[in-house]
LOVO-128135 format. One line per 5 residues: number of its first residue (from 1); their letters; for each residue z, x, y of N, C-alpha, C. Coordinates in nm, 3 decimals. Each point is the difference from the previous one (the first is absolute). Layout:
BEGIN
NUM = a = Z,X,Y,Z,X,Y,Z,X,Y  ...
//
This chain:
BEGIN
1 = xxxxx = 1.634,1.290,-1.015,-0.113,0.017,0.092,0.032,0.107,0.103  -0.095,0.078,0.028,0.015,0.106,0.099,-0.019,-0.054,0.140  0.083,0.042,0.092,-0.017,-0.041,0.139,-0.065,0.112,0.082  -0.049,0.103,-0.067,-0.067,0.108,0.072,-0.122,-0.055,0.073  -0.026,0.056,0.116,-0.114,-0.044,0.080,-0.129,0.002,-0.080
6 = xxxxx = -0.058,-0.118,-0.017,-0.130,-0.010,-0.064,0.000,0.011,-0.152  0.113,0.027,-0.062,0.003,0.011,-0.145,0.075,-0.117,-0.060  -0.075,-0.083,-0.070,0.056,-0.118,-0.065,-0.043,0.002,-0.145  0.085,-0.050,-0.088,-0.048,-0.014,-0.137,-0.111,-0.103,-0.002  -0.100,0.022,-0.082,-0.101,-0.104,-0.009,0.056,-0.116,-0.080
11 = xxxxx = -0.056,-0.120,0.015,0.056,-0.117,-0.066,0.002,0.011,-0.151  -0.082,0.083,-0.058,0.000,0.015,-0.144,0.101,0.106,-0.045  0.075,0.055,0.095,0.104,0.097,-0.033,-0.052,0.140,-0.022  -0.109,0.037,0.063,-0.063,0.129,-0.024,0.051,0.113,0.085  0.113,-0.012,0.067,0.053,0.110,0.078,-0.030,-0.015,0.148
16 = xxxxx = 0.031,0.105,0.078,-0.015,-0.005,0.145,-0.145,0.003,0.042  -0.050,-0.112,0.046,-0.137,-0.010,0.050,0.010,-0.049,0.144  -0.071,0.062,0.093,0.007,-0.046,0.139,-0.036,-0.149,0.011  0.073,-0.070,0.084,-0.019,-0.144,0.018,-0.144,-0.035,0.030  -0.063,0.075,0.088,-0.139,-0.031,0.035,-0.092,0.015,-0.120
21 = xxxxx = 0.030,0.093,-0.089,-0.083,0.018,-0.120,0.018,-0.116,-0.097  0.123,-0.048,-0.014,0.027,-0.115,-0.087,-0.076,-0.123,0.051  0.012,-0.026,0.131,-0.067,-0.115,0.059,-0.151,0.014,-0.006  -0.050,0.117,0.030,-0.144,0.023,-0.004,-0.056,-0.023,-0.140  0.068,0.052,-0.100,-0.044,-0.019,-0.138,0.000,-0.148,-0.038
26 = xxxxx = 0.105,-0.072,0.038,0.009,-0.142,-0.031,-0.113,-0.077,0.066  -0.024,0.025,0.128,-0.105,-0.072,0.072,-0.138,0.028,-0.058  -0.023,0.122,-0.043,-0.135,0.035,-0.046,-0.024,-0.033,-0.147  0.106,-0.023,-0.078,-0.019,-0.023,-0.143,0.040,-0.139,-0.048  0.077,-0.073,0.077,0.048,-0.130,-0.046,-0.111,-0.105,0.009
31 = xxxxx = -0.027,-0.068,-0.110,-0.108,-0.098,-0.006,0.022,-0.116,0.096  0.124,-0.047,0.013,0.027,-0.112,0.091,-0.021,0.040,0.145  0.040,0.120,0.036,-0.022,0.049,0.137,-0.150,0.008,0.029  -0.074,0.056,-0.092,-0.144,0.014,0.022,-0.068,-0.137,0.004  0.045,-0.095,-0.082,-0.056,-0.136,0.006,0.033,-0.064,0.133
36 = xxxxx = 0.123,0.016,0.045,0.042,-0.059,0.129,-0.080,0.060,0.114  -0.030,0.128,-0.009,-0.070,0.069,0.108,-0.139,-0.054,0.024  -0.059,-0.064,-0.100,-0.134,-0.056,0.020,0.000,-0.115,0.100  0.117,-0.055,0.030,0.010,-0.106,0.101,-0.009,0.056,0.141  0.030,0.129,0.016,0.005,0.060,0.133,-0.138,0.036,0.049
41 = xxxxx = -0.018,-0.009,0.131,-0.128,0.026,0.065,0.008,0.126,0.086  -0.113,0.035,0.056,-0.008,0.118,0.085,0.106,-0.005,0.110  0.063,0.113,0.021,0.100,0.012,0.106,0.141,-0.030,-0.043  0.020,-0.062,-0.117,0.136,-0.029,-0.047,0.073,0.133,-0.023  0.113,0.014,0.065,0.072,0.127,-0.005,0.148,-0.026,0.026
46 = xxxxx = 0.085,0.078,-0.068,0.144,-0.013,0.014,0.058,0.137,0.035  0.078,0.006,0.107,0.073,0.123,0.033,0.125,0.004,-0.088  0.030,0.116,-0.055,0.113,0.016,-0.091,0.095,0.105,0.054  0.129,-0.034,0.000,0.106,0.095,0.028,0.081,0.010,-0.127  -0.005,0.114,-0.065,0.082,0.026,-0.117,0.129,0.062,0.051
51 = xxxxx = 0.111,-0.067,-0.025,0.125,0.042,0.064,0.052,0.134,-0.048  -0.056,0.052,-0.111,0.047,0.129,-0.050,-0.105,0.110,0.010  -0.112,-0.029,0.066,-0.108,0.097,0.011,-0.046,0.004,0.146  -0.010,0.118,0.055,-0.049,0.014,0.137,-0.150,-0.027,0.007  -0.045,-0.039,0.117,-0.143,-0.015,0.023,-0.045,-0.145,-0.002
56 = xxxxx = -0.122,-0.018,0.047,-0.063,-0.132,0.003,-0.082,-0.020,-0.127  -0.002,-0.125,-0.045,-0.076,-0.039,-0.117,-0.070,-0.131,0.030  -0.104,-0.027,-0.077,-0.069,-0.128,0.015,-0.053,-0.044,-0.135  -0.003,-0.132,-0.017,-0.065,-0.058,-0.116,-0.126,-0.067,0.051  -0.111,0.031,-0.065,-0.127,-0.059,0.040,-0.085,-0.021,-0.124
61 = xxxxx = -0.106,-0.073,0.018,-0.093,-0.028,-0.109,-0.136,0.055,0.037  -0.059,0.068,-0.097,-0.139,0.038,0.020,-0.077,-0.036,-0.127  -0.129,-0.014,0.015,-0.083,-0.047,-0.111,0.003,0.095,-0.120  0.013,0.129,0.024,-0.006,0.098,-0.109,0.127,0.005,-0.084  0.116,-0.002,0.066,0.125,0.023,-0.073,0.090,-0.122,-0.008
66 = xxxxx = -0.036,-0.110,0.058,0.090,-0.115,0.004,0.108,0.022,0.103  0.121,-0.036,-0.031,0.109,0.017,0.095,0.069,0.134,-0.028  0.039,0.068,0.108,0.066,0.129,-0.018,0.098,0.028,0.113  0.095,0.088,-0.031,0.094,0.052,0.099,-0.055,0.134,0.046  -0.012,0.015,0.131,-0.054,0.124,0.055,0.093,0.053,0.108
71 = xxxxx = 0.010,0.133,0.011,0.077,0.055,0.112,-0.076,-0.025,0.129  0.073,-0.019,0.107,-0.062,-0.018,0.131,0.042,-0.131,0.064  -0.024,-0.005,0.127,0.037,-0.117,0.079,-0.106,-0.110,-0.016  0.048,-0.123,-0.018,-0.091,-0.114,-0.007,-0.065,-0.019,0.137  -0.130,-0.030,0.001,-0.070,-0.014,0.128,0.016,-0.138,0.062
76 = xxxxx = -0.002,-0.104,-0.081,0.015,-0.137,0.049,0.072,-0.083,-0.106  0.129,0.030,-0.023,0.071,-0.065,-0.110,0.027,-0.147,0.027  -0.006,-0.078,-0.107,0.038,-0.141,0.008,0.150,-0.015,-0.012  0.062,0.089,-0.075,0.145,0.001,-0.021,0.049,0.143,0.004  0.129,0.014,0.024,0.068,0.127,-0.026,0.111,-0.032,-0.098
81 = xxxxx = 0.007,0.075,-0.108,0.105,-0.017,-0.099,0.089,0.123,0.000  0.129,-0.024,0.010,0.099,0.108,-0.011,0.064,-0.019,-0.138  -0.026,0.097,-0.090,0.035,-0.019,-0.140,0.097,0.107,-0.049  0.118,-0.041,-0.047,0.093,0.097,-0.058,-0.039,0.034,-0.144  0.045,0.114,-0.051,-0.037,0.042,-0.136,0.033,-0.103,-0.108
86 = xxxxx = 0.115,-0.066,0.010,0.037,-0.097,-0.104,-0.098,-0.117,-0.004  -0.057,-0.037,0.114,-0.100,-0.108,0.002,-0.128,0.047,-0.068  -0.038,0.124,0.022,-0.118,0.054,-0.067,0.023,0.004,-0.151  0.119,0.044,-0.041,0.032,0.002,-0.142,-0.010,-0.140,-0.060  0.050,-0.100,0.073,-0.004,-0.139,-0.049,-0.143,-0.049,-0.016
91 = xxxxx = -0.081,0.021,0.102,-0.140,-0.045,-0.006,-0.075,0.074,-0.110  0.013,0.131,-0.003,-0.078,0.081,-0.094,0.047,-0.016,-0.144  0.115,-0.057,-0.022,0.046,-0.026,-0.136,-0.066,-0.125,-0.058  -0.075,-0.072,0.081,-0.064,-0.125,-0.042,-0.143,0.025,-0.048  -0.019,0.096,-0.085,-0.133,0.040,-0.047,-0.079,-0.113,-0.063
96 = xxxxx = 0.065,-0.088,-0.073,-0.071,-0.106,-0.073,-0.003,-0.132,0.075  0.038,-0.001,0.125,0.003,-0.123,0.079,-0.140,-0.042,0.041  -0.016,-0.130,0.022,-0.126,-0.049,0.056,0.014,-0.006,0.153  -0.105,-0.042,0.067,-0.001,-0.003,0.146,0.116,-0.085,0.053  0.021,-0.117,-0.058,0.107,-0.088,0.045,0.138,0.061,-0.016
101 = xxxxx = 0.025,0.062,-0.115,0.130,0.063,-0.023,0.024,0.115,0.097  -0.103,0.080,0.025,0.015,0.109,0.098,0.026,-0.056,0.139  -0.070,-0.108,0.035,0.021,-0.063,0.130,0.143,-0.048,0.017  0.052,-0.065,-0.102,0.139,-0.049,0.007,0.097,0.117,0.009  -0.024,0.106,-0.077,0.086,0.119,0.008,0.000,0.055,0.142
106 = xxxxx = -0.118,0.010,0.061,-0.011,0.049,0.137,0.079,-0.091,0.096  -0.022,-0.131,-0.008,0.068,-0.092,0.091,0.152,0.000,-0.021  0.044,0.015,-0.125,0.143,0.010,-0.026,0.059,0.123,0.067  -0.074,0.111,-0.001,0.048,0.122,0.065,-0.003,-0.013,0.152  -0.091,-0.078,0.054,-0.002,-0.027,0.144,0.122,-0.084,0.038
111 = xxxxx = 0.038,-0.092,-0.088,0.114,-0.089,0.027,0.134,0.062,-0.039  -0.002,0.112,-0.068,0.121,0.066,-0.050,0.095,0.035,0.114  0.129,-0.018,-0.025,0.101,0.034,0.102,0.048,0.145,-0.010  -0.007,0.057,-0.118,0.045,0.138,-0.022,-0.100,0.095,0.065  0.042,0.079,0.101,-0.094,0.089,0.069,-0.061,0.106,-0.092
116 = xxxxx = 0.064,0.032,-0.111,-0.055,0.098,-0.094,-0.121,-0.056,-0.075  -0.016,-0.133,0.002,-0.111,-0.064,-0.069,-0.097,-0.073,0.093  0.046,-0.031,0.118,-0.077,-0.086,0.091,-0.124,0.070,0.057  -0.113,-0.069,-0.008,-0.122,0.044,0.066,-0.004,-0.068,0.135  -0.004,0.077,0.107,-0.011,-0.055,0.134,-0.147,-0.011,0.038
121 = xxxxx = -0.038,-0.116,0.049,-0.139,-0.028,0.035,-0.011,-0.024,0.149  -0.095,0.065,0.062,-0.036,-0.029,0.139,-0.146,-0.041,-0.001  -0.027,-0.117,0.050,-0.136,-0.052,0.005,-0.068,0.046,0.127  -0.123,0.049,-0.012,-0.077,0.045,0.116,-0.122,-0.086,0.028  -0.039,-0.084,-0.096,-0.120,-0.083,0.015,0.037,-0.148,0.007
126 = xxxxx = -0.086,-0.076,0.063,0.019,-0.143,0.008,-0.063,-0.072,-0.119  0.019,-0.130,-0.003,-0.045,-0.084,-0.110,-0.150,0.012,-0.026  -0.079,-0.001,0.105,-0.146,0.007,-0.016,-0.042,0.135,-0.059  0.056,0.108,0.052,-0.034,0.133,-0.051,0.045,0.016,-0.145  0.119,-0.051,-0.033,0.048,0.006,-0.138,-0.093,-0.076,-0.093
131 = xxxxx = -0.048,-0.114,0.047,-0.093,-0.081,-0.080,-0.132,0.074,-0.019  -0.055,0.055,0.107,-0.129,0.067,-0.009,0.006,0.128,-0.084  0.115,0.060,-0.010,0.015,0.122,-0.080,0.041,-0.029,-0.145  0.018,-0.127,-0.033,0.024,-0.038,-0.139,0.144,-0.012,-0.044  0.094,0.017,0.092,0.141,-0.005,-0.040,0.042,-0.138,-0.048
136 = xxxxx = -0.051,-0.106,0.061,0.038,-0.134,-0.045,-0.067,-0.034,-0.133  -0.120,0.053,-0.024,-0.064,-0.014,-0.131,0.083,0.071,-0.106  0.053,0.115,0.035,0.086,0.073,-0.093,0.124,-0.081,-0.032  0.060,-0.060,0.102,0.117,-0.085,-0.020,-0.034,-0.114,-0.097  -0.114,-0.064,0.020,-0.043,-0.109,-0.088,-0.027,0.049,-0.142
141 = xxxxx = -0.048,0.122,-0.012,-0.030,0.057,-0.131,0.125,0.016,-0.085  0.115,0.003,0.064,0.126,0.008,-0.074,0.027,-0.123,-0.083  -0.067,-0.110,0.033,0.006,-0.120,-0.082,0.121,-0.087,0.024  0.016,-0.097,-0.089,0.106,-0.101,0.016,0.141,0.057,0.004  0.025,0.109,-0.074,0.136,0.057,0.002,0.036,0.052,0.139
146 = xxxxx = -0.094,0.064,0.066,0.027,0.051,0.136,0.016,-0.118,0.095  -0.087,-0.100,-0.011,0.010,-0.118,0.085,0.136,-0.068,-0.018  0.044,-0.014,-0.125,0.130,-0.063,-0.027,0.114,0.085,0.055  -0.008,0.132,-0.015,0.104,0.087,0.051,0.009,-0.014,0.152  -0.115,0.002,0.067,-0.002,-0.015,0.145,0.053,-0.137,0.041
151 = xxxxx = -0.039,-0.104,-0.073,0.047,-0.136,0.031,0.151,-0.010,-0.016  0.055,0.065,-0.102,0.145,0.000,-0.019,0.073,0.072,0.113  -0.072,0.086,0.070,0.057,0.071,0.115,-0.030,-0.074,0.131  -0.060,-0.119,-0.011,-0.028,-0.081,0.118,-0.135,0.025,0.064  -0.086,0.075,-0.066,-0.132,0.033,0.056,-0.106,-0.086,-0.067
156 = xxxxx = -0.015,-0.121,0.050,-0.094,-0.094,-0.060,-0.124,-0.012,0.086  -0.114,0.024,-0.061,-0.128,-0.019,0.069,-0.026,0.105,0.105  -0.116,-0.011,0.065,-0.039,0.097,0.103,0.099,0.007,0.116  0.060,-0.114,0.035,0.097,0.000,0.110,0.122,0.084,-0.032  0.048,-0.011,-0.124,0.115,0.080,-0.043,-0.031,0.148,-0.002
161 = xxxxx = -0.119,0.033,-0.048,-0.041,0.140,-0.003,-0.014,0.053,0.143  -0.061,-0.079,0.088,-0.016,0.041,0.140,0.135,0.023,0.067  0.097,-0.086,-0.030,0.135,0.014,0.056,0.064,0.129,-0.049  -0.014,0.026,-0.131,0.057,0.123,-0.055,-0.067,0.123,0.060  -0.131,-0.005,0.017,-0.072,0.112,0.061,0.046,0.023,0.144
166 = xxxxx = 0.023,-0.108,0.072,0.045,0.012,0.140,0.134,0.072,0.006  0.087,-0.022,-0.100,0.130,0.068,-0.002,-0.015,0.150,-0.025  -0.107,0.040,-0.066,-0.023,0.142,-0.030,-0.074,0.072,0.111  -0.062,-0.076,0.089,-0.083,0.059,0.107,0.088,0.076,0.096  -0.045,0.115,0.035,0.076,0.085,0.094,-0.068,0.003,0.133
//
């Protein structure tokens, strides 16, 4: 793998592709991502820091294109994600995953101890705003596997989720 700024091999092994391009392609073409995005409501937005690419990025949903990665600063993000290239490679290699499998992969990377793989999350919205923007519906859409994974990590029920969210709040 290349460590050059912004140049990462794509998960399918196609050579040096900028990290933002790999993630953008995955978000716009993956069926599970697009299905998950239907849970999100107006205003749902994530600020993205790609650790190997300069500039501000945001993930948002619009009716025309579904979910997409766009250059620019998020206006009212619910979360900020700081994502290293190896985490993007891991997520984007899951082309055939369903919503639940992608959710577990994401949460495993949030819980990862290795900084080369760990996704750092900073929460900017409260429980009510997250609910109104569809994030908790998205969590539920992950199904029993996601619920079991969270329960195994001690996050049982709304109280457990609220406690975990409070730990991420900045």
